[in-house]
N, C-alpha and C positions, 0 to 999 in steps of 0.2 A: 761572679765566676764560680763554677762548681767543681769540686773534686769529682773525678769520674772513675768508674771501675769498668771501663769498656773492655769487652773481650777481644783479644787479638785472634788472628786466624789459627785454626787448630793445627799445631805443628809448626815449629820454627822454620824459617826459611834459611837453610844453610847455603843455598845458591840463589841467584836472582832469577828463579823460574817459579811459575805457579805451583802450589802444592798439588800433588797428584791425588785424584779421588781415591778414597779408601784408606787414607792414612791419618784419620783423626785419633786423638788419645782415646783410651778406653772410656766410653760414655756410660751414663745411666747406672744400671744395676752393676755392671762390671766395675765402674769407678767406685761405687759405694762399697762393694766387696773388698776392693783393694784398700780403701781407706780404713775399713773396719779392721782388716788384718794388720794394717800399718799401726793403728792405734794400739792394738794388743801387743804387737812386737815392740813398739817404742816404749810402752810402759815398763816392759821387762828389761830391755837392753839399752834404751836411750836412742837407738837408731832402728830403722826398718830391718827386719830379718833378711837373711840371704835369699829365701824363696821370694819374698816380696820384692827384693832388689831386682831379681831377674824379671819378675812380672812388670815392674815399673820400667825397666829398661826396654822391654818389648813395647810398652805403651808409648815410649818416647823415641822409638827407633828413628823417626824422620829427623830428629833434632840434630843440628850441627853444633849448637851451643846452648840455646835457650828454647823454652817451650811455652805453651799456654794451656789454660784450662777454664773450668766453669766459673770460678770466682771472679773472673774479669767482668762479670755483669753482662748486660744486654748490649746490643749494637748502639751506635751513635754516641751521644755524650750525656746520657741520662745519669742522674745521681743515684747511687745505690746506698742502702742503709749501711752505716758503719757504727762500730761500737763507740759509745761515749767515753772519752778519757776519764779515768778514775782520779786523776789529779790535775790541778790547774797548771797550765804551762807557764813558763817564765814570761815576764812582760817583754814584748818585742822591743828591740833597741830603737831609740829615737832616730828619725831620719831614714829608717829602713824601708824596703819596698812595701807597697800596699797590696800587691798581688803577685802570684807566681804561676808559671806554666812549666811543667816538666816534659822534656823530650828525651827519647832514647829507646831502649829495648827492655828486656825482661828484668834487668837489674833495677830499673826504676818502677817496674810494676809489682815488685815484691814477689816474683814468681817463686813458688815452692818454699816461701818463708813461713807459711801458716799451715798449709795442707798439701796433699799429694796432687801434683799436676795442675796447679791452680795459681792464677794471679791473686795477689793479696795486697791491693793498693793501700789498705789501711796500715800496712807495714812498710810502705815505700820510704826510703831515705829522703825523698824529695817532698812528697805531698802527704805522707801517712798521718793518721790520727791516733795510732797506737802509742800510748804514753811510754811504753818500754823502748820504742824506737826514738822518740823525741826528734821527729823529722825536721828538715830544714824549714818547712812551712810552719810547723809548731813553734820553732825558735824565732821566726822572723815576722810572722803575720799575726794580727790581732784576732782574726777569725780564719784559721787555716781551712776549714771546711768550705766556707763561702768564697774565699778569696784565692783558692788554688785550683788548678785543673791539671790532670795527668793525661797527656797526649802521647806518652810513650806506648809502644806496641811490642808485645812479646814476639820475638823472632826478627825484629827489624835490624837492618844493616844501614851503613852510611848512605846508601842510595835512597833510603826512605826519609832521611832527615830533611831534605828540602820540602817535602810534602807536609811533614809535621810542623815545620816552620811556618808554612802558609796557614795552617790551622791555628797556630799560636797567635799570629797577627790578628786574627778575628777576635781573639779574647782580650787583646790589649793589656797583657801583663806588664808589670814593672820590672820583673826579674824572670829570666828564662834559664833553666838548667839543662845541660846536655851531658848525657853519659851514653856513649855509643861507640861501637867499634869491635867488640868481642866477636860478634857474628861475622865480621869481615875476615877475621883470622881463623875462626872455628869453622872450617870447611871439611870436605871429604879428604882433602890432601893439600899439600903445600902449593901445588900448581893451581888449585882452585881458589886460593885466597885473593881478596880484592887487591888489584894493583894499587900501589901507593898513589900514583897520579890520579886514578879514578876516585880514590878515597879523598884526595885533596880537592878535586873539582866538585864533588858532592858537598863536602863540608863548606867550601867557599861559597857555593850557591846558597846553602842554607843561611849562612851568616849574612849574605847580601839580601836575602829575602827578609830576614829579621830587621836589618838596619834600614832598609827602604820603607818597611811598614811600621817599624817601631823605633824611630830615631833616638829616643831617649831611654829605651829599655836597656837594663844591664843584662849581660849574658855571662853565666858561669859555665865553664867547660871542664869536666872531669877527665882525667887521663884514663886510657884503657887499662884494665887490670892486667897484672902479670900472670898469664895463663900457665907459664912454667911453674910458678909457685903453687898453683892449684894441683898440678901433677905431683909435685914434691909432697904436698900435704896429704893426698889421698892414695898414693901408690902403695902404701903399706896396709891398706884396708881391702880385704877380699870382697866385701860387699860393694865398696866403691868401684872396684875393678869389674865386677859383674855388670854394673850399670854402664860404666864407661865403654865397655867392650861392645855394647849393642847400640852405640850411636851418639854419645855425648862428646862433642868437640874432637872428632877423630884425628884432625891434623895434629893435635897436641897429645891427646889422651889414648889413642890407639896403642895396643901392645905396651901397657904401662910398665911391665917388667923388663922389657927389652932394653939392653944397654950397649948393644953393638954399635958400630960406627954409623950405620944407616939411621938407626933410631935417634942417636945423639944428634946427628946432623939435621934430621927432621924437626926435632923439638927446638933446636937452636934457630932454625930458619923461621919457625913460627914466632919465637920470642923476638927475633930481629925484626920481623914484620910489625909486631906490636910496638916496638921501640920506634920504628919508622912512622907508624900512625901517630904516635904521641908527639913526635917531632913536627908533624904536619899540624896537629891541633895547636901546639904552642906557637908555631910560626904564623898561622892564619889568624888565630885569636889575637896575637901581638900586633896585628895591623889595624885592629879595631880598638879605639880608646875606651869603649864601654864593655869590652870583653875581658874576662879574667880567667886565665888557665890555672889549674890547681898546682902547677909546678911539678907534676909527677907524683903527687901525694897518694893517689889511689894505686898507681902502678907500684909504688914502693911499699905499700901497706902489706904486711905479711899476715894474710888470713890464716887463722888456726881452725882446727876442727869445729870448735864451738861457734865459729863465725860463718860456717858453711851449712847449707841445708842438709838435714838428715836424710832427705829423699834422694838427692843426686850428687852430693859432695862437690857441687859446682857453683850454684847460685848462693848469694848471701842468706844466712838465717836472719832472724830478727836481730840478733846481736850484731851480725855483720852489717845489716842495714843501719843499725844505730851508729856503728863506727863510720860508715860512709857519710851519714848526716853530720857527724862531728867533724870529719875532715873538711867537708864542704863549708860548714859554718866558719871554721877557722880561717879559710881563705876569704870568704865573703866579708867576714867581720874584720879582716885586715891582719889576722894573726899569721905567724909563720907556719906553713903546713908541716905537719908531723910526718916522718917517714914510717 
């Protein structure tokens, strides 16, 4: 089994419709220029400057919550070179899984954790090889590179999970991780969010596919993060608001300074929908004796600025990815999840 850095489609799918032509992120020379400017700005301030934030926002305008970029690697499931860890990982626990497949969206692809508008699978909480992240695969597997595969796709929503599950079956992993659902809530508005029953039907189908094809495989399901918390964390940053205003999770993050009744009601509706999604994950996972839900650990986790990407103030940074790996490991190893 190989870790992959497969590129997702260019531009996250905020709704279940194909991406329109002419909406890819800034490619080639433009991307390199943005990255160079970002590097200079970040060295000085620790985060991209305001001008870059606006340019970045234009590049990710199609995004509803998550995006993709060139570091995802080529198409298919080819292995891409990854940095060799500089320290030896801890010895995997006795009786743990021998292989792992990660399913989900950009959070499992390490999007924007390493560079501008790019997947960074080496920093993934699930399958990464970056020693700073200490991923779940590093903690559990004897050879995380050879024995893990990342089938998550930047921009994916719950409707994509059954297809990812079908691919996972072909790899025969002993553990499957699932972190999915943010893109179902991150839509153009409240009315466009995935209905709870559709979310349930797709998740149920994915679990059924895994169980029929992999009857002995363990499944770990992470809760959907609290998007309201991300709004709370970034609303005080002018740079964050420049990015959000041009396309990042508008159902929650549009008009971040608005505190009138309509804005409060909108944000609460999104948060309520995420709570409902997590209830579905818990209920459906609870019907499968080999499925373990995180008990709401990811939802309760209070991401700080250091744990969010300096590019978009939305996706986890390397430190955020490390904390996701830690939360997952505690559940899988039988420890009580931390809030």
